[in-house]
C-alpha positions as CSV (number, residue, x, y, z in Angstrom):
1,M,0.1,-0.3,0.6
2,T,1.1,3.5,-0.7
3,T,1.7,5.7,1.8
4,Y,1.4,9.6,2.3
5,Q,4.5,10.7,1.9
6,E,5.2,8.9,-1.2
7,Y,2.2,10.4,-2.7
8,Q,3.6,13.9,-1.8
9,A,6.9,12.9,-3.7
10,K,5.3,12.0,-6.8
11,I,3.3,15.2,-6.9
12,A,6.4,17.5,-6.1
13,E,8.2,15.3,-8.8
14,L,5.6,15.8,-11.3
15,Q,5.0,19.4,-9.8
16,N,9.0,19.7,-11.1
17,L,8.7,18.1,-14.4
18,A,5.2,20.2,-15.2
19,E,7.2,23.8,-14.5
20,S,10.4,22.1,-16.7
21,A,8.1,21.5,-18.9
22,R,6.2,25.1,-18.4
23,R,10.2,27.0,-19.6
24,E,10.7,24.9,-22.6
25,E,7.6,25.9,-23.8
26,L,8.1,29.4,-23.3
27,N,11.4,29.5,-24.4
28,K,10.6,27.9,-27.6
29,A,7.2,30.5,-27.9
30,K,10.0,33.2,-27.5
31,E,12.3,31.9,-30.3
32,Q,9.2,31.8,-32.9
33,I,8.1,35.6,-31.7
34,A,11.9,36.3,-32.1
35,A,12.0,34.9,-35.3
36,I,8.5,36.3,-36.9
37,M,9.9,39.9,-35.4
38,R,12.7,39.6,-37.4
39,E,11.4,38.3,-40.5
40,H,8.9,41.0,-40.7
41,N,11.4,43.5,-39.5
42,L,9.6,44.5,-36.2
43,S,10.6,46.4,-32.9
44,L,8.8,45.8,-29.3
45,S,8.5,49.8,-30.4
46,D,6.3,48.5,-33.0
47,L,4.2,46.3,-31.0
48,A,3.6,49.0,-28.0
49,G,1.9,51.4,-30.8
50,T,-0.8,49.0,-32.0
51,A,-3.3,49.2,-28.6
52,K,-5.8,52.6,-29.7
53,P,-5.3,55.3,-27.1
54,A,-7.8,55.8,-24.6
55,K,-10.7,58.0,-25.2
56,V,-10.8,61.1,-23.7
57,S,-13.9,62.1,-22.7
58,K,-15.2,66.1,-22.1
59,P,-17.0,67.1,-18.9
60,R,-20.9,67.3,-18.8
61,A,-22.3,71.0,-18.2
62,P,-24.6,71.1,-15.1
63,V,-28.0,71.4,-16.0
64,P,-29.5,74.5,-15.1
65,M,-32.7,74.1,-12.1
66,K,-36.1,74.2,-12.8
67,Y,-38.2,74.1,-9.9
68,R,-37.0,75.7,-6.6
69,D,-39.2,75.8,-2.9
70,E,-39.4,79.5,-2.1
71,A,-40.4,78.8,1.5
72,T,-36.7,76.4,2.4
73,G,-34.5,77.4,-1.1
74,Q,-34.4,73.9,-2.0
75,T,-33.9,73.4,-5.9
76,W,-34.7,70.4,-8.2
77,T,-33.2,70.4,-11.8
78,G,-36.5,68.1,-12.8
79,R,-34.4,65.2,-13.6
80,G,-34.6,61.8,-11.4
81,R,-37.0,61.3,-9.1
82,A,-38.9,63.9,-7.3
83,P,-37.7,64.9,-3.9
84,K,-39.7,64.8,-0.7
85,W,-40.7,68.6,-0.7
86,L,-42.4,68.5,-4.1
87,E,-44.6,65.4,-3.1
88,G,-48.9,66.0,-3.3
89,K,-47.9,69.3,-5.5
90,S,-48.0,70.8,-8.6
91,K,-44.8,71.0,-10.6
92,E,-46.0,73.9,-11.6
93,S,-45.8,76.0,-8.9
94,F,-42.7,75.8,-8.0
95,L,-41.0,76.3,-11.4
96,I,-38.6,78.5,-11.5
97,K,-39.4,81.8,-14.7
């Protein structure tokens, strides 16, 4: 019967084999990439320039206030959820002219 320690030793051996296989694959891939770059006369800076520049967005202009509660001075743009001070009341009476 195989013991726990023997299994651990086999696992360690397999991990070492896997790591060396991975290193070999990476080296082979690097060689292929270097060969293609030499063939097409490419440099690392040529590859770095392929990404699209980040899109710059303009800051939005503030939305003007549309409604005002004269008693408290609170305002609302008319966008989004209506404020509590406007519940059950006519919006037209709070309209800023």
